[in-house]
VMD Tcl script that draws the C-alpha trace (Angstrom):
set ca {
  {-39.49 -174.67 -2.38}
  {-42.74 -174.94 -4.33}
  {-42.66 -174.65 -8.13}
  {-45.62 -172.72 -9.45}
  {-47.66 -173.33 -12.58}
  {-46.17 -170.16 -14.08}
  {-42.63 -171.54 -13.73}
  {-43.69 -174.87 -15.23}
  {-45.29 -173.09 -18.17}
  {-42.21 -170.95 -18.85}
  {-39.88 -173.95 -18.63}
  {-42.12 -175.94 -20.98}
  {-42.11 -173.11 -23.52}
  {-38.31 -172.89 -23.32}
  {-38.01 -176.67 -23.77}
  {-40.29 -176.64 -26.83}
  {-38.29 -173.79 -28.38}
  {-35.03 -175.65 -27.79}
  {-36.43 -178.78 -29.42}
  {-37.54 -176.74 -32.44}
  {-34.06 -175.21 -32.73}
  {-32.44 -178.66 -32.61}
  {-34.82 -179.97 -35.27}
  {-34.07 -176.96 -37.49}
  {-30.31 -177.44 -37.11}
  {-30.65 -181.16 -37.76}
  {-32.44 -180.61 -41.06}
  {-29.53 -178.59 -42.46}
  {-29.29 -178.97 -46.22}
  {-25.95 -178.14 -47.88}
  {-25.90 -175.34 -50.43}
  {-24.84 -176.20 -53.95}
  {-22.82 -173.17 -55.07}
  {-22.89 -174.20 -58.73}
  {-26.65 -173.76 -58.91}
  {-26.80 -170.47 -56.97}
  {-25.14 -168.02 -59.39}
  {-26.69 -164.55 -59.44}
  {-26.35 -162.02 -62.23}
  {-25.54 -158.54 -60.91}
  {-25.94 -155.24 -62.80}
  {-24.21 -152.19 -61.32}
  {-25.73 -149.01 -62.72}
  {-24.25 -146.34 -60.44}
  {-21.38 -145.98 -58.01}
  {-21.54 -142.93 -55.77}
  {-24.06 -141.30 -58.10}
  {-21.83 -141.71 -61.19}
  {-23.03 -143.85 -64.07}
  {-20.90 -146.91 -64.89}
  {-22.34 -147.50 -68.37}
  {-18.99 -148.20 -70.03}
  {-16.29 -147.31 -67.53}
  {-16.04 -147.80 -63.81}
  {-14.69 -144.65 -62.12}
  {-11.61 -145.59 -60.11}
  {-9.61 -143.28 -57.86}
  {-6.11 -144.34 -56.82}
  {-4.99 -142.86 -53.50}
  {-1.37 -143.08 -52.35}
}
mol new
graphics top color blue
foreach p $ca { graphics top sphere $p radius 0.5 }
foreach p [lrange $ca 0 end-1] q [lrange $ca 1 end] { graphics top cylinder $p $q radius 0.2 }
display resetview
């Protein structure tokens, strides 16, 4: 069975992509949660303003 240039090209592209994925996974840097705190402002919930009180419905 003869392997064509097209097949060689596709396999080479796949190999290069796999190498890039391995390099990306190998350069994993851990996340420091202490330095990644975000401030969040909630202005509306379901169209209702939450300026002072958060509307809460209790369903039994």
